[in-house]
N, CA, C and O of each residue as an XYZ file, in Angstrom:
612
protein
N      -2.433    -32.980     28.307
C      -1.613    -34.010     27.749
C      -1.786    -35.281     28.564
O      -1.974    -35.234     29.779
N      -1.720    -36.400     27.891
C      -1.817    -37.695     28.567
C      -0.660    -38.561     28.126
O      -0.229    -38.498     26.974
N      -0.164    -39.358     29.024
C       0.933    -40.280     28.714
C       0.334    -41.608     28.301
O      -0.610    -42.095     28.924
N       0.882    -42.186     27.255
C       0.428    -43.481     26.753
C       1.450    -44.535     27.148
O       2.577    -44.231     27.540
N       1.029    -45.754     27.034
C       1.936    -46.861     27.292
C       3.050    -46.833     26.248
O       2.803    -46.480     25.095
N       4.248    -47.193     26.628
C       5.337    -47.252     25.642
C       4.980    -48.199     24.513
O       4.306    -49.208     24.722
N       5.435    -47.867     23.318
C       5.170    -48.695     22.148
C       5.930    -49.998     22.254
O       7.042    -50.042     22.781
N       5.322    -51.060     21.750
C       5.967    -52.357     21.719
C       6.334    -52.672     20.276
O       5.737    -52.121     19.351
N       7.300    -53.543     20.076
C       7.774    -53.867     18.728
C       6.629    -54.334     17.841
O       6.590    -53.998     16.658
N       5.679    -55.118     18.406
C       4.590    -55.638     17.588
C       3.556    -54.566     17.245
O       2.696    -54.801     16.395
N       3.618    -53.382     17.892
C       2.677    -52.300     17.607
C       3.069    -51.507     16.367
O       2.301    -50.636     15.957
N       4.196    -51.753     15.759
C       4.651    -50.991     14.595
C       5.654    -49.947     15.031
O       6.037    -49.911     16.200
N       6.084    -49.104     14.126
C       7.099    -48.107     14.441
C       6.619    -47.161     15.534
O       5.471    -46.716     15.522
N       7.496    -46.862     16.468
C       7.157    -45.946     17.556
C       7.252    -44.522     17.043
O       8.298    -44.119     16.534
N       6.187    -43.759     17.166
C       6.174    -42.368     16.742
C       6.460    -41.469     17.929
O       7.036    -40.395     17.757
N       6.092    -41.858     19.068
C       6.313    -41.063     20.263
C       5.383    -41.539     21.342
O       4.406    -42.237     21.072
N       5.680    -41.167     22.551
C       4.834    -41.647     23.627
C       3.985    -40.540     24.222
O       3.190    -40.791     25.127
N       4.141    -39.316     23.728
C       3.347    -38.200     24.240
C       2.250    -37.906     23.235
O       2.545    -37.621     22.074
N       0.986    -37.968     23.648
C      -0.142    -37.752     22.759
C      -1.011    -36.654     23.349
O      -1.244    -36.624     24.557
N      -1.480    -35.775     22.522
C      -2.331    -34.683     22.997
C      -3.764    -35.157     23.109
O      -4.241    -35.954     22.301
N      -4.440    -34.653     24.124
C      -5.845    -34.949     24.265
C      -6.623    -33.981     23.382
O      -6.147    -32.881     23.099
N      -7.796    -34.375     22.954
C      -8.619    -33.524     22.099
C      -8.848    -32.174     22.749
O      -9.176    -32.083     23.932
N      -8.673    -31.155     21.977
C      -8.943    -29.801     22.476
C      -7.786    -29.161     23.197
O      -7.881    -27.987     23.558
N      -6.700    -29.866     23.426
C      -5.620    -29.276     24.209
C      -4.494    -28.722     23.346
O      -3.475    -28.271     23.868
N      -4.674    -28.754     22.023
C      -3.586    -28.308     21.150
C      -3.753    -26.861     20.721
O      -2.999    -26.407     19.861
N      -4.670    -26.136     21.257
C      -4.842    -24.724     20.905
C      -6.009    -24.570     19.958
O      -6.626    -25.548     19.537
N      -6.304    -23.313     19.629
C      -7.420    -23.043     18.742
C      -8.724    -23.077     19.489
O      -8.757    -23.170     20.716
N      -9.800    -23.001     18.733
C     -11.110    -23.033     19.369
C     -12.060    -23.818     18.489
O     -11.821    -23.989     17.294
N     -13.119    -24.284     19.077
C     -14.125    -25.037     18.380
C     -15.430    -24.278     18.498
O     -15.766    -23.790     19.576
N     -16.166    -24.170     17.413
C     -17.457    -23.503     17.447
C     -17.339    -22.014     17.238
O     -16.261    -21.489     16.959
N     -18.468    -21.342     17.379
C     -18.516    -19.904     17.153
C     -17.942    -19.160     18.334
O     -18.113    -19.561     19.485
N     -17.257    -18.065     18.033
C     -16.644    -17.274     19.097
C     -17.582    -16.189     19.618
O     -17.507    -15.810     20.787
N     -18.466    -15.687     18.751
C     -19.307    -14.546     19.123
C     -20.628    -15.002     19.745
O     -21.701    -14.648     19.256
N     -20.550    -15.781     20.812
C     -21.743    -16.250     21.497
C     -21.675    -15.818     22.955
O     -20.607    -15.776     23.565
N     -22.823    -15.507     23.481
C     -22.879    -15.209     24.899
C     -22.987    -16.531     25.651
O     -23.066    -17.591     25.030
N     -22.991    -16.477     26.967
C     -23.106    -17.700     27.770
C     -24.424    -18.391     27.489
O     -24.503    -19.617     27.559
N     -25.471    -17.622     27.169
C     -26.779    -18.212     26.905
C     -26.819    -18.923     25.564
O     -27.768    -19.651     25.274
N     -25.794    -18.718     24.742
C     -25.754    -19.382     23.448
C     -26.204    -18.480     22.317
O     -26.121    -18.866     21.151
N     -26.688    -17.266     22.645
C     -27.121    -16.353     21.594
C     -25.899    -15.679     20.992
O     -24.919    -15.399     21.683
N     -25.977    -15.421     19.679
C     -24.860    -14.764     19.028
C     -24.886    -13.274     19.340
O     -25.936    -12.632     19.327
N     -23.694    -12.743     19.624
C     -23.592    -11.318     19.887
C     -23.460    -10.598     18.562
O     -22.799    -11.103     17.654
N     -24.065     -9.444     18.429
C     -23.993     -8.656     17.209
C     -22.832     -7.687     17.327
O     -22.722     -6.947     18.305
N     -21.961     -7.699     16.316
C     -20.857     -6.744     16.319
C     -21.364     -5.407     15.794
O     -22.413     -5.363     15.152
N     -20.643     -4.311     16.052
C     -21.075     -3.003     15.571
C     -21.171     -2.948     14.043
O     -21.940     -2.144     13.516
N     -20.417     -3.773     13.321
C     -20.441     -3.755     11.866
C     -21.503     -4.679     11.282
O     -21.691     -4.704     10.066
N     -22.201     -5.440     12.124
C     -23.160     -6.413     11.630
C     -24.246     -5.707     10.829
O     -24.745     -4.657     11.233
N     -24.600     -6.283      9.708
C     -25.667     -5.730      8.894
C     -25.189     -4.693      7.888
O     -25.973     -4.284      7.032
N     -23.952     -4.258      7.952
C     -23.478     -3.265      6.995
C     -23.119     -3.906      5.661
O     -23.090     -3.220      4.639
N     -22.847     -5.206      5.652
C     -22.567     -5.900      4.419
C     -21.099     -5.868      4.007
O     -20.681     -6.698      3.200
N     -20.310     -4.945      4.529
C     -18.893     -4.860      4.180
C     -18.112     -4.522      5.427
O     -18.587     -3.799      6.303
N     -16.911     -5.052      5.494
C     -16.059     -4.693      6.615
C     -15.383     -3.371      6.313
O     -15.351     -2.954      5.155
N     -14.841     -2.698      7.319
C     -14.152     -1.432      7.088
C     -12.903     -1.662      6.257
O     -12.500     -0.776      5.503
N     -12.277     -2.836      6.374
C     -11.078     -3.139      5.577
C     -11.425     -3.141      4.088
O     -10.670     -2.601      3.280
N     -12.543     -3.736      3.720
C     -12.930     -3.796      2.319
C     -13.241     -2.400      1.782
O     -12.911     -2.108      0.632
N     -13.856     -1.542      2.565
C     -14.229     -0.224      2.065
C     -13.007      0.645      1.811
O     -13.062      1.528      0.955
N     -11.908      0.425      2.523
C     -10.691      1.190      2.269
C     -10.096      0.825      0.926
O      -9.435      1.654      0.301
N     -10.316     -0.414      0.462
C      -9.723     -0.885     -0.778
C     -10.603     -0.609     -1.980
O     -10.166     -0.839     -3.108
N     -11.826     -0.126     -1.794
C     -12.748      0.056     -2.901
C     -12.234      1.053     -3.935
O     -12.541      0.902     -5.117
N     -11.463      2.066     -3.535
C     -11.010      3.087     -4.454
C      -9.892      2.651     -5.363
O      -9.605      3.361     -6.327
N      -9.241      1.534     -5.126
C      -8.130      1.091     -5.953
C      -8.638      0.212     -7.085
O      -9.440     -0.694     -6.860
N      -8.166      0.481     -8.316
C      -8.577     -0.368     -9.440
C      -7.966     -1.762     -9.356
O      -6.930     -1.950     -8.719
N      -8.598     -2.734     -9.992
C      -8.079     -4.106     -9.988
C      -6.829     -4.209    -10.840
O      -5.901     -4.939    -10.489
N      -6.788     -3.489    -11.958
C      -5.605     -3.467    -12.815
C      -5.305     -2.033    -13.240
O      -6.207     -1.204    -13.361
N      -4.039     -1.760    -13.461
C      -3.594     -0.471    -13.975
C      -2.687     -0.753    -15.167
O      -1.714     -1.499    -15.056
N      -3.013     -0.153    -16.300
C      -2.150     -0.253    -17.483
C      -1.235      0.969    -17.451
O      -1.703      2.098    -17.595
N       0.064      0.751    -17.261
C       1.036      1.840    -17.110
C       1.979      1.844    -18.308
O       2.501      0.803    -18.708
N       2.191      3.035    -18.876
C       3.111      3.232    -19.996
C       4.177      4.217    -19.556
O       3.865      5.274    -19.007
N       5.426      3.875    -19.793
C       6.531      4.754    -19.422
C       7.280      5.153    -20.688
O       7.555      4.313    -21.544
N       7.608      6.434    -20.804
C       8.245      6.989    -21.995
C       9.564      7.631    -21.578
O       9.595      8.532    -20.740
N      10.665      7.144    -22.186
C      11.991      7.653    -21.841
C      12.860      7.689    -23.085
O      13.144      6.644    -23.670
N      13.281      8.860    -23.494
C      14.175      9.061    -24.642
C      13.732      8.277    -25.880
O      14.531      7.570    -26.495
N      12.465      8.408    -26.231
C      11.948      7.745    -27.426
C      11.613      6.275    -27.246
O      11.106      5.648    -28.176
N      11.878      5.713    -26.086
C      11.538      4.319    -25.809
C      10.246      4.262    -25.001
O       9.987      5.130    -24.167
N       9.452      3.253    -25.252
C       8.192      3.076    -24.536
C       8.154      1.691    -23.911
O       8.432      0.690    -24.572
N       7.808      1.647    -22.632
C       7.690      0.395    -21.893
C       6.295      0.330    -21.298
O       5.735      1.355    -20.909
N       5.728     -0.870    -21.225
C       4.384     -1.031    -20.677
C       4.394     -2.106    -19.602
O       5.246     -2.993    -19.576
N       3.415     -1.990    -18.721
C       3.217     -3.002    -17.683
C       1.740     -3.002    -17.309
O       1.117     -1.944    -17.215
N       1.192     -4.171    -17.098
C      -0.152     -4.298    -16.552
C       0.022     -4.687    -15.094
O       0.504     -5.776    -14.781
N      -0.373     -3.792    -14.214
C      -0.237     -4.016    -12.770
C      -1.516     -4.643    -12.234
O      -2.611     -4.128    -12.459
N      -1.372     -5.750    -11.526
C      -2.504     -6.443    -10.906
C      -2.555     -6.103     -9.421
O      -1.542     -6.196     -8.727
N      -3.722     -5.712     -8.932
C      -3.873     -5.405     -7.516
C      -3.769     -6.690     -6.718
O      -4.467     -7.665     -6.997
N      -2.880     -6.686     -5.706
C      -2.711     -7.855     -4.846
C      -3.139     -7.552     -3.411
O      -2.793     -8.286     -2.486
N      -3.899     -6.459     -3.231
C      -4.411     -6.091     -1.914
C      -4.093     -4.650     -1.585
O      -2.940     -4.225     -1.660
N      -5.122     -3.894     -1.218
C      -4.930     -2.491     -0.878
C      -4.326     -1.739     -2.041
O      -4.796     -1.871     -3.171
N      -3.294     -0.951     -1.790
C      -2.610     -0.200     -2.834
C      -1.411     -0.929     -3.393
O      -0.552     -0.299     -4.010
N      -1.318     -2.235     -3.202
C      -0.172     -3.023     -3.665
C      -0.456     -3.677     -5.009
O      -1.498     -4.303     -5.203
N       0.488     -3.522     -5.932
C       0.354     -4.050     -7.287
C       1.618     -4.791     -7.684
O       2.702     -4.516     -7.169
N       1.467     -5.740     -8.612
C       2.602     -6.479     -9.165
C       2.404     -6.646    -10.655
O       1.275     -6.677    -11.145
N       3.523     -6.753    -11.381
C       3.443     -6.986    -12.818
C       4.822     -7.192    -13.397
O       5.826     -7.118    -12.689
N       4.864     -7.454    -14.707
C       6.116     -7.645    -15.430
C       6.159     -6.643    -16.581
O       5.259     -6.614    -17.420
N       7.203     -5.829    -16.616
C       7.390     -4.837    -17.668
C       7.581     -5.520    -19.016
O       7.975     -6.684    -19.075
N       7.303     -4.797    -20.098
C       7.512     -5.319    -21.448
C       8.988     -5.616    -21.700
O       9.303     -6.402    -22.594
N       9.907     -5.008    -20.936
C      11.331     -5.309    -21.089
C      11.785     -6.457    -20.187
O      12.963     -6.814    -20.186
N      10.854     -7.037    -19.417
C      11.148     -8.251    -18.665
C      11.308     -8.129    -17.165
O      11.296     -9.146    -16.471
N      11.458     -6.913    -16.631
C      11.630     -6.784    -15.185
C      10.313     -7.031    -14.464
O       9.269     -6.512    -14.857
N      10.376     -7.831    -13.405
C       9.230     -8.049    -12.525
C       9.301     -6.969    -11.461
O      10.367     -6.717    -10.900
N       8.185     -6.335    -11.181
C       8.213     -5.197    -10.273
C       6.974     -5.136     -9.401
O       5.953     -5.765     -9.680
N       7.097     -4.370     -8.350
C       5.990     -4.102     -7.432
C       5.793     -2.599     -7.363
O       6.759     -1.836     -7.355
N       4.551     -2.183     -7.313
C       4.205     -0.782     -7.117
C       3.326     -0.677     -5.884
O       2.511     -1.560     -5.616
N       3.491      0.396     -5.141
C       2.592      0.716     -4.042
C       2.004      2.079     -4.352
O       2.733      3.062     -4.487
N       0.680      2.136     -4.466
C       0.003      3.411     -4.680
C      -0.104      4.078     -3.312
O      -0.813      3.599     -2.427
N       0.613      5.192     -3.154
C       0.640      5.871     -1.858
C      -0.380      6.998     -1.779
O      -0.722      7.445     -0.685
N      -0.868      7.460     -2.920
C      -1.910      8.488     -2.947
C      -2.768      8.266     -4.179
O      -2.254      8.172     -5.293
N      -4.060      8.183     -3.980
C      -5.007      7.938     -5.076
C      -6.256      8.734     -4.747
O      -7.326      8.173     -4.513
N      -6.102     10.058     -4.733
C      -7.193     10.921     -4.302
C      -7.523     11.948     -5.367
O      -6.672     12.324     -6.172
N      -8.760     12.393     -5.361
C      -9.208     13.477     -6.224
C      -8.501     13.563     -7.553
O      -8.806     12.813     -8.480
N      -7.547     14.487     -7.647
C      -6.879     14.714     -8.928
C      -5.385     14.379     -8.897
O      -4.633     14.866     -9.741
N      -4.945     13.559     -7.942
C      -3.520     13.212     -7.900
C      -3.317     11.712     -7.691
O      -4.180     10.997     -7.181
N      -2.131     11.277     -8.111
C      -1.768      9.871     -7.944
C      -0.268      9.808     -7.712
O       0.506     10.428     -8.440
N       0.140      9.056     -6.694
C       1.555      8.842     -6.405
C       1.783      7.356     -6.198
O       0.985      6.664     -5.565
N       2.910      6.876     -6.757
C       3.243      5.458     -6.648
C       4.734      5.304     -6.393
O       5.537      6.150     -6.787
N       5.087      4.217     -5.731
C       6.486      3.855     -5.490
C       6.749      2.522     -6.164
O       5.988      1.570     -5.988
N       7.821      2.452     -6.933
C       8.189      1.253     -7.688
C       9.407      0.578     -7.067
O      10.352      1.247     -6.650
N       9.379     -0.746     -7.009
C      10.524     -1.537     -6.571
C      10.619     -2.760     -7.463
O       9.777     -3.655     -7.393
N      11.648     -2.798     -8.306
C      11.868     -3.976     -9.151
C      12.403     -5.112     -8.303
O      13.106     -4.885     -7.318
N      12.065     -6.349     -8.688
C      12.681     -7.507     -8.053
C      14.175     -7.475     -8.360
O      14.575     -6.975     -9.411
N      15.000     -7.997     -7.464
C      16.454     -7.968     -7.690
C      16.834     -8.589     -9.044
O      16.455     -9.717     -9.358
N      17.584     -7.828     -9.821
C      18.104     -8.266    -11.120
C      19.107     -7.219    -11.569
O      19.080     -6.093    -11.074
N      19.983     -7.561    -12.487
C      20.950     -6.609    -13.024
C      20.172     -5.476    -13.683
O      19.355     -5.722    -14.571
N      20.412     -4.253    -13.264
C      19.725     -3.091    -13.819
C      18.411     -2.743    -13.135
O      17.759     -1.774    -13.526
N      18.004     -3.504    -12.126
C      16.749     -3.234    -11.426
C      16.824     -1.878    -10.731
O      17.891     -1.462    -10.279
N      15.685     -1.192    -10.649
C      15.636      0.149    -10.071
C      14.463      0.288     -9.112
O      13.611     -0.594     -9.006
N      14.443      1.408     -8.424
C      13.285      1.855     -7.666
C      12.906      3.211     -8.244
O      13.694      3.823     -8.964
N      11.713      3.677     -7.936
C      11.322      4.973     -8.468
C      10.084      5.525     -7.802
O       9.309      4.799     -7.181
N       9.913      6.840     -7.947
C       8.728      7.540     -7.443
C       7.978      8.118     -8.634
O       8.554      8.846     -9.443
N       6.708      7.797     -8.740
C       5.854      8.249     -9.838
C       4.809      9.200     -9.272
O       4.028      8.822     -8.398
N       4.794     10.425     -9.766
C       3.853     11.439     -9.286
C       3.129     12.021    -10.484
O       3.749     12.332    -11.501
N       1.821     12.169    -10.365
C       1.082     12.728    -11.491
C      -0.284     13.229    -11.123
O      -0.713     13.156     -9.972
N      -0.966     13.746    -12.136
C      -2.330     14.232    -11.945
C      -3.288     13.197    -12.514
O      -2.944     12.420    -13.405
N      -4.477     13.211    -11.981
C      -5.467     12.192    -12.286
C      -6.763     12.834    -12.716
O      -7.207     13.806    -12.105
N      -7.387     12.300    -13.772
C      -8.710     12.717    -14.216
C      -9.492     11.466    -14.556
O      -9.119     10.734    -15.473
N     -10.572     11.209    -13.834
C     -11.368     10.005    -14.071
C     -10.547      8.751    -13.905
O      -9.943      8.525    -12.857
N     -10.525      7.924    -14.956
C      -9.765      6.667    -14.871
C      -8.459      6.752    -15.652
O      -8.016      5.766    -16.243
N      -7.842      7.937    -15.654
C      -6.547      8.160    -16.302
C      -5.665      9.012    -15.407
O      -6.145      9.816    -14.607
N      -4.350      8.814    -15.564
C      -3.383      9.639    -14.830
C      -2.132      9.780    -15.702
O      -1.868      8.943    -16.566
N      -1.369     10.846    -15.464
C      -0.120     11.063    -16.190
C       0.797     11.894    -15.312
O       0.340     12.686    -14.488
N       2.104     11.704    -15.499
C       3.039     12.475    -14.694
C       4.472     12.150    -15.024
O       4.791     11.712    -16.129
N       5.347     12.373    -14.033
C       6.772     12.134    -14.182
C       7.250     11.144    -13.129
O       6.700     11.042    -12.032
N       8.296     10.420    -13.510
C       8.900      9.452    -12.592
C      10.355      9.827    -12.364
O      11.059     10.222    -13.294
N      10.797      9.701    -11.121
C      12.212      9.852    -10.769
C      12.723      8.468    -10.427
O      12.253      7.832     -9.484
N      13.699      8.005    -11.210
C      14.197      6.641    -11.087
C      15.545      6.651    -10.358
O      16.322      7.597    -10.488
N      15.813      5.598     -9.597
C      17.023      5.524     -8.762
C      18.320      5.536     -9.561
O      19.374      5.815     -8.989
N      18.286      5.247    -10.851
C      19.503      5.276    -11.662
C      19.787      6.680    -12.207
O      20.688      6.863    -13.026
N      19.015      7.668    -11.747
C      19.210      9.058    -12.158
C      18.324      9.484    -13.316
O      18.310     10.663    -13.669
N      17.596      8.575    -13.909
C      16.742      8.908    -15.054
C      15.426      9.535    -14.589
O      14.959      9.306    -13.473
N      14.856     10.325    -15.477
C      13.503     10.859    -15.318
C      12.721     10.415    -16.533
O      13.257     10.386    -17.640
N      11.469     10.071    -16.344
C      10.650      9.652    -17.461
C       9.250     10.212    -17.309
O       8.863     10.677    -16.237
N       8.505     10.162    -18.387
C       7.090     10.521    -18.384
C       6.304      9.206    -18.324
O       6.755      8.176    -18.825
N       5.149      9.260    -17.718
C       4.306      8.079    -17.668
C       2.855      8.457    -17.814
O       2.462      9.592    -17.545
N       2.058      7.491    -18.244
C       0.594      7.653    -18.253
C       0.000      6.304    -17.878
O       0.599      5.253    -18.106
N      -1.165      6.361    -17.310
C      -1.813      5.137    -16.832
C      -3.317      5.221    -17.068
O      -3.891      6.308    -17.134
N      -3.934      4.069    -17.191
C      -5.391      3.989    -17.274
C      -5.857      2.720    -16.569
O      -5.086      1.778    -16.389
N      -7.123      2.708    -16.176
C      -7.692      1.556    -15.484
C      -9.164      1.470    -15.740
O      -9.826      0.561    -15.240
């Protein structure tokens, strides 16, 4: 940090008298993965083309079309992947909700639902079996209801 001369009336509005010197405000300039000689260091993942974070997300579909069936009523939602197993969408009845896919392996699928706060909003656990790009099962909803569901992607 360097101290500047106090502002004078003819200099315009005074913003402050403390000014940071270049490079002293944090952060870094230039590449971080360089040795002292200036050569770039190779990370263990270099050349693989994908990070390990991306490969964990490869198994999740970009969208899931979910249908819920309860006492002759049918509700639908298109869930958009917002990262990893996290999805968001708006039900055909108007509730905005989030789903987290907690298991998406072999022949099973499990999801947790959390509606955005609203009158009648619920949470729920969806468990089912999976074949290819389809799944079906039962949901236990926080209001005491049970429903059937099916999904495709």
